[in-house]
C-alpha positions as a printed NumPy array, in Angstrom:
array([[ 0.   ,  0.   ,  0.   ],
       [ 1.561,  3.348, -0.962],
       [ 2.003,  5.962,  1.721],
       [ 0.882,  9.542,  1.281],
       [ 3.026, 12.337,  2.627],
       [ 1.653, 15.825,  2.941],
       [ 3.892, 18.793,  3.598],
       [ 3.595, 22.538,  3.397],
       [ 6.034, 23.852,  0.837],
       [ 8.167, 26.894,  1.61 ],
       [ 5.814, 29.145, -0.371],
       [ 2.8  , 28.105,  1.679],
       [ 1.109, 25.723, -0.72 ],
       [ 0.403, 22.164,  0.308],
       [ 1.704, 19.311, -1.764],
       [ 0.9  , 15.614, -1.586],
       [ 3.232, 12.86 , -2.663],
       [ 2.306,  9.182, -2.898],
       [ 5.261,  6.879, -2.529],
       [ 5.797,  3.194, -2.013],
       [ 7.313,  2.066,  1.245],
       [10.536,  1.128, -0.558],
       [11.085,  4.684, -1.833],
       [10.765,  6.546,  1.48 ],
       [14.511,  7.23 ,  1.679],
       [14.456,  8.686, -1.816],
       [11.539, 10.915, -0.824],
       [13.388, 12.275,  2.18 ],
       [16.531, 12.91 ,  0.091],
       [14.502, 14.664, -2.602],
       [12.731, 16.792,  0.002],
       [16.025, 17.849,  1.61 ],
       [17.575, 18.709, -1.748],
       [14.508, 20.588, -2.966],
       [14.483, 22.832,  0.079],
       [18.273, 23.168,  0.191],
       [18.59 , 21.486,  3.585],
       [21.896, 19.843,  4.416],
       [22.285, 16.887,  6.699],
       [25.436, 15.378,  8.113],
       [25.581, 11.956,  9.725],
       [27.297, 11.669, 13.079],
       [28.49 ,  8.502, 14.79 ],
       [29.271,  8.114, 18.446],
       [29.222,  5.734, 21.367],
       [26.202,  5.757, 23.644],
       [25.644,  3.857, 26.866],
       [22.815,  3.325, 29.303],
       [21.695,  6.149, 31.579],
       [23.524,  6.142, 34.886],
       [26.792,  4.669, 33.584],
       [29.564,  5.246, 36.105],
       [31.49 ,  8.428, 35.277],
       [34.814,  6.583, 35.494],
       [33.69 ,  4.098, 32.831],
       [32.406,  6.902, 30.582],
       [35.735,  8.724, 30.915],
       [37.706,  5.565, 30.169],
       [35.665,  4.662, 27.069],
       [35.794,  8.256, 25.844],
       [39.556,  8.459, 26.339],
       [40.176,  5.206, 24.499],
       [37.856,  6.165, 21.628],
       [39.543,  9.566, 21.256],
       [42.969,  7.947, 21.345],
       [41.927,  5.496, 18.631],
       [40.512,  8.303, 16.483],
       [43.834, 10.152, 16.677],
       [45.936,  7.226, 15.445],
       [47.266,  7.921, 11.918],
       [46.222,  4.461, 10.685],
       [42.658,  4.815, 11.952],
       [42.313,  8.369, 10.643],
       [43.549,  7.271,  7.205],
       [41.177,  4.315,  7.15 ],
       [38.171,  6.412,  8.188],
       [39.073,  9.222,  5.781],
       [39.388,  6.742,  2.923],
       [35.85 ,  5.534,  3.725],
       [34.559,  9.128,  3.594],
       [34.416,  9.86 ,  7.327],
       [35.809, 12.911,  9.108],
       [37.034, 11.602, 12.471],
       [36.931, 14.187, 15.223],
       [36.38 , 12.804, 18.711],
       [35.471, 14.975, 21.662],
       [33.939, 14.829, 25.101],
       [30.693, 13.161, 26.159],
       [29.318, 16.653, 26.835],
       [30.191, 17.764, 23.29 ],
       [28.354, 14.777, 21.829],
       [25.316, 15.295, 24.092],
       [25.17 , 18.94 , 22.941],
       [25.407, 17.895, 19.299],
       [22.549, 15.4  , 19.704],
       [20.41 , 18.024, 21.434],
       [21.123, 20.644, 18.746],
       [20.318, 18.224, 15.934],
       [17.059, 17.142, 17.567],
       [15.976, 20.77 , 17.948],
       [17.013, 21.649, 14.392],
       [15.161, 18.793, 12.691],
       [12.104, 18.976, 14.951],
       [11.66 , 22.645, 14.037],
       [12.087, 21.877, 10.318],
       [ 9.558, 19.037, 10.412],
       [ 7.109, 21.25 , 12.298],
       [ 7.666, 24.267, 10.013],
       [ 6.943, 22.354,  6.817],
       [ 4.129, 20.307,  8.331],
       [ 5.696, 17.08 ,  7.09 ],
       [ 3.696, 14.153,  8.451],
       [ 2.894, 10.56 ,  7.615],
       [-0.748,  9.768,  6.941]])
């Protein structure tokens, strides 16, 4: 059964698109390109709430050390990644910022599944 997506275009008109379930990714990509929105994928390590601070610090330190090794950086760069590392607080801030950004975009365009 095809899905219908309705969204409010930037100029205020409503548009409806019918797409098959298999083409949802293509729809999202087309939508982002059409409205000149850029997305960047981020990878990180997450753990359960309440992890001991010492364990978080140890895992973070080892991950950052690995990301700084020339071999690992070359391997990740060759695969198209931009290794950066950082603190758990930096990553939590990034996640929060991205959630706010995309939630406001989804709300502004009225993009919803029906």
